C-alpha positions as CSV (number, residue, x, y, z in Angstrom):
1,M,78.0,-22.7,1.1
2,S,81.4,-21.1,1.9
3,R,79.7,-17.6,1.9
4,I,77.4,-18.8,4.7
5,V,80.4,-20.1,6.6
6,V,82.3,-16.8,6.2
7,A,79.3,-14.7,7.3
8,A,78.8,-17.0,10.4
9,V,82.4,-16.9,11.4
10,L,82.7,-13.2,10.8
11,V,79.9,-12.5,13.3
12,G,81.9,-14.4,15.9
13,T,85.0,-12.3,14.8
14,V,83.6,-9.1,16.3
15,A,83.9,-10.7,19.6
16,L,87.6,-10.5,19.2
17,T,87.5,-6.8,20.1
18,G,84.5,-7.2,22.4
19,C,82.1,-5.4,20.4
20,G,78.9,-6.7,18.9
21,D,77.8,-3.5,17.2
22,S,79.4,-1.5,14.3
23,I,80.9,1.8,15.0
24,P,79.2,4.4,13.0
25,G,81.5,6.6,11.0
26,F,84.4,4.3,11.0
27,Y,84.6,4.8,7.3
28,S,83.2,7.9,5.8
29,E,80.0,7.5,3.8
30,G,81.6,7.4,0.3
31,A,84.5,5.1,1.2
32,E,85.6,2.8,-1.5
33,T,84.3,-0.8,-1.2
34,D,87.6,-2.0,-2.4
35,A,89.3,-0.8,0.7
36,L,86.9,-2.5,2.9
37,V,87.4,-5.7,0.9
38,D,91.2,-5.4,1.2
39,D,91.0,-5.1,4.9
40,C,88.6,-8.1,5.0
41,V,91.2,-10.2,3.1
42,D,94.1,-8.9,5.2
43,Y,92.3,-9.4,8.4
44,V,91.3,-13.0,7.7
45,Q,94.8,-13.9,6.6
46,M,96.5,-12.1,9.6
47,A,94.1,-13.5,12.2
48,A,94.5,-17.0,10.7
49,F,98.2,-16.9,10.7
50,S,98.1,-15.6,14.3
51,G,96.2,-18.7,15.4
52,D,92.6,-17.5,15.5
53,P,90.6,-20.7,15.0
54,D,87.7,-19.2,13.4
55,M,89.7,-17.2,11.0
56,R,91.8,-20.4,10.2
57,R,88.4,-22.0,9.3
58,V,87.6,-19.2,7.0
59,W,91.0,-19.2,5.4
60,D,90.9,-23.0,5.0
61,G,87.3,-22.7,3.7
62,A,88.6,-20.5,0.9
63,G,91.2,-23.1,0.0
64,Q,93.9,-20.9,1.4
65,D,93.5,-18.9,-1.8
66,A,93.5,-15.1,-1.6
67,A,91.4,-14.7,-4.7
68,T,88.7,-17.0,-3.4
69,L,88.7,-15.1,-0.1
70,R,88.5,-11.9,-1.9
71,G,85.3,-13.1,-3.6
72,Q,83.8,-14.0,-0.2
73,C,84.6,-10.5,1.2
74,E,83.3,-8.8,-2.0
75,A,80.0,-10.7,-1.4
76,L,79.8,-9.3,2.1
77,A,79.9,-5.8,0.6
78,D,76.4,-6.5,-0.8
79,T,75.0,-8.6,1.9
80,D,76.4,-7.2,5.2
81,R,78.4,-4.0,4.9
82,D,78.5,-3.6,8.8
83,L,80.2,-7.0,9.0
84,L,82.7,-5.9,6.4
85,E,83.3,-2.7,8.3
86,A,83.9,-4.7,11.6
87,Y,86.6,-6.7,9.7
88,A,88.4,-3.4,8.9
89,R,88.2,-2.3,12.5
90,N,89.5,-5.6,13.7
91,K,92.3,-5.3,11.2
92,R,93.3,-1.9,12.4
93,V,93.2,-2.9,16.0
94,M,95.3,-6.0,15.3
95,V,97.9,-3.9,13.2
96,R,98.2,-1.4,16.1
97,E,98.6,-4.1,18.7
98,M,101.2,-5.9,16.6
99,S,103.3,-2.5,16.2
100,S,103.1,-1.5,19.9
101,T,106.1,-2.1,22.1
102,D,105.8,-3.9,25.5
103,T,107.0,-1.6,28.1
104,T,104.1,-2.1,30.5
105,P,104.6,-0.4,34.0
106,A,102.5,-1.7,36.9
107,N,99.7,0.9,36.5
108,V,99.0,0.1,32.8
109,I,95.8,-1.7,32.1
110,D,96.4,-4.7,29.8
111,D,93.5,-6.9,30.7
112,V,91.3,-7.8,27.6
113,A,88.6,-9.4,29.8
114,S,85.0,-8.1,29.5
115,G,82.2,-8.3,32.0
116,P,79.9,-6.3,34.1
117,T,82.8,-4.4,35.7
118,C,84.3,-3.2,32.4
119,N,83.3,0.2,30.9
120,P,80.9,-0.7,28.0
121,N,82.1,2.4,26.1
122,Y,85.4,0.7,25.3
123,S,86.4,-2.5,23.8
124,G,89.9,-4.3,23.5
125,V,90.9,-3.6,27.0
126,C,88.7,-3.8,30.3
127,L,88.7,-0.2,31.3
128,P,87.3,0.8,34.8
129,L,83.8,2.2,35.3
130,D,84.6,5.1,37.5
131,E,88.3,5.9,37.4
132,D,90.1,8.1,34.9
133,V,92.3,6.4,32.2
134,D,94.9,8.2,29.9
135,C,97.0,6.9,27.0
136,L,100.7,6.3,27.2
137,P,102.9,7.9,26.1
138,G,101.4,11.1,27.4
139,D,101.3,13.3,30.4
140,G,97.8,12.5,31.7
141,D,97.2,12.3,35.4
142,G,95.6,8.8,35.6
143,P,95.4,7.0,37.9
144,W,95.1,4.4,35.1
145,F,97.0,4.3,31.8
146,I,96.7,2.2,28.7
147,E,99.2,1.9,25.7
148,K,97.0,-0.4,23.6
149,T,94.6,0.7,21.0
150,V,90.9,0.5,22.1
151,V,87.8,0.6,20.1
152,V,85.4,3.4,21.4
153,M,81.9,1.8,21.5
154,G,80.0,4.7,22.9
155,E,80.7,7.9,24.6
156,D,84.4,8.5,24.8
157,E,84.4,9.6,28.4
158,F,88.0,9.3,28.9
159,E,88.8,11.3,25.7
160,L,91.1,8.6,24.4
161,D,89.9,9.0,20.7
162,D,91.6,12.4,19.7
163,D,90.9,12.0,15.9
164,G,87.3,10.8,16.2
165,D,87.9,7.6,14.1
166,G,86.5,5.2,16.6
167,L,90.0,4.1,17.9
168,G,91.5,5.4,21.0
169,C,95.2,5.5,22.1
170,E,96.4,4.9,18.6
171,P,100.2,5.2,18.2
172,G,101.2,8.5,16.7
173,D,98.1,10.4,17.9
174,D,98.2,13.5,19.9
175,I,97.6,11.8,23.2
176,S,94.7,13.0,25.4
177,T,95.7,14.5,28.7
178,A,92.1,14.8,30.1
């Protein structure tokens, strides 16, 4: 029963970054399942402690026991690897956001809303459909800038993902100036 609850809640978790699809190539084909399971365990605990009610239910459903949670995440490796990879992405985004500093000037987009006016190629921040966006820090010409990590869902039309790992504007990346 608890595996079903974890799977149902995990599906809702993908909405935290605004994406409903997996990002191909996030992990290379031969990636270790143990790394995905570790990320799953870490993400559930981090999100639960950060106040996410869905992840709190998963954590409570595992009896707040990391070993039990690990078993549930290991089961996902066999039943829904895409969902397990979604957890890893969510963990990476959460870690990046927690490590960024808040020095937001007026022309920096920090809106996490989603809707028909947001660019569907990006998740985590509502980027415009037809105006250029560049990462901060950097020397791009804007007119808009972001300093949060975003998930690239499709075509990276703003060239925010310099290393091709599915995440744009990661701290420490060589920042795009396109």
